[in-house]
N, C-alpha and C positions, 0 to 999 in steps of 0.2 A: 623192624616193626616195633612200634612203641609197646612197652610192657604195660599190661593191664594192672590196675591197682590191686586186684585180688590175687595176683600171682605170688607175692611174698607170703600170703596167708597159707599157701600150700607148704612152704618151708616151715612155718610155725607149727602146722599140724604134724609134719614129719618129725620135727624135734620133740613134740609132745608125745607122739606115738612110740618113739624108740624105747624109752625106759619102761613104758607100759607093756609093750610087746615082749621086752626082755624079761620082765618080772613073770609074766605068764609062761613064757617058754621054759624058764628055769624051775618052776615049781607048780605043783597043783595046790588046790585050796587047803587040803588037810596038812600039807607040809609048811604052810606059811605061818610064821609066828605073828604075834600081835603087831609088832613094829612093821613087819612086811605087809600085813593086811592094811594097815593105815597108809603105808606108802602106795600100795596098789589103788586104794580109794583116791588118794590125792592125785596120783598120776592119771587116773581115769578122768577126774574133774578137769585137769589141765587139757587133756586130749578132747574131751567133750566140748569145753569152752572154745578151744582152737577150731573145732569143726563148725561150731555155730558162728564164730567170727568169720571163718572162710565163707560160709553161706551168706552172711550179711554183706560182706565185701563184694561177693559175686553179684548178688542181687542189686546192690547199689550201682555197680558197674553196668549192669543191664538196664538201669533206669527204673527198676521196680522199687516201690516204696514199702518195704517190709518192716523196717525199723529193727529194733533189737529184741523182738519177741521171738524166743526160740520156737514156740509151737507154730507160729505163722511161718517162720523160715522152714520148718520141717514140712509143713503142709505144702508150701510152694515148691520145695525141693522134690517132693514126691510127685506133685502135679506135672513138673517138667522133667521127670525121670532122672534126677540127680541121685536120689536114694530109692531103694526098692521096697522097703518095709516101713511105712510111716507109723505103724502100730508099735513096733519095737523101738523106733526112734522116739516116739512120744513117751514110751515107758522109760527110755534112757533119760529123757529130760526130767521126768518125775523122780527117777532114782537119784539123779544129780541133785535135785532140790532136797530130797529126803536126807541125803548124805550131808549136804551143806548145813541143814538145820538140826542134825542129830548125830551124836556119837554112840547112840545106844546099839548094843549088839543085835537086838532083834530086827533092827532096820538095816544095819550094815551087812549082816551075814547074807540075806537074800540078794542084796545088791552085788556083793562079791561074786556070787554064783552067776548072776546075769552078766556082769562085766566080763567074766572069763568065757562064758558059753555063747553069749549073744552080742554084747555091745562092742567088744574089741573087733570081732570079725566084721561087723557092719562098718565100723570106723575105718578099718583097713580097706574094705571095698570102696568106700566113699573116697578115700585118699587116692586110690588107683584111678577111679573115675575122673576125679578133678584134675589129677596129673595128666591123664590122657586128653582131657578137654583143653588144658593149657597147651600141651604139645601140639594138638591139632590147630589151635588158634595161631600159634607161633609159625606153623608151616603154611598157614593160610587156608586150612581145610574148613574152618568154621567162620 
């Protein structure tokens, strides 16, 4: 069976998630030094962008014209049940934008808490769902 164009994006997300999940597993927020906190923010941004790229590639493969707008991708992903909580995904998008545009502590501290408690678990669930979808397609189930 011909590989779909979006399949390699799953590997990209897996590669982006590995260091992020590792950082979170090794430490809690209070034990992270400033360098580790910055690393966590950076790794989150890589993983978030990889998830949006995966959604964009998936929708392109499905013939949907979503473009590169993360909020549209999130909305459509929720609509077709690829993600379960569009409100937190939208907040994740907004946090990513805030992190990108600021290094100020009052912005990054709340983002770190959300990354650890909400965003990474949702990214992990999304990765499992998309991996299952790919495996189902490869077996001819979808």
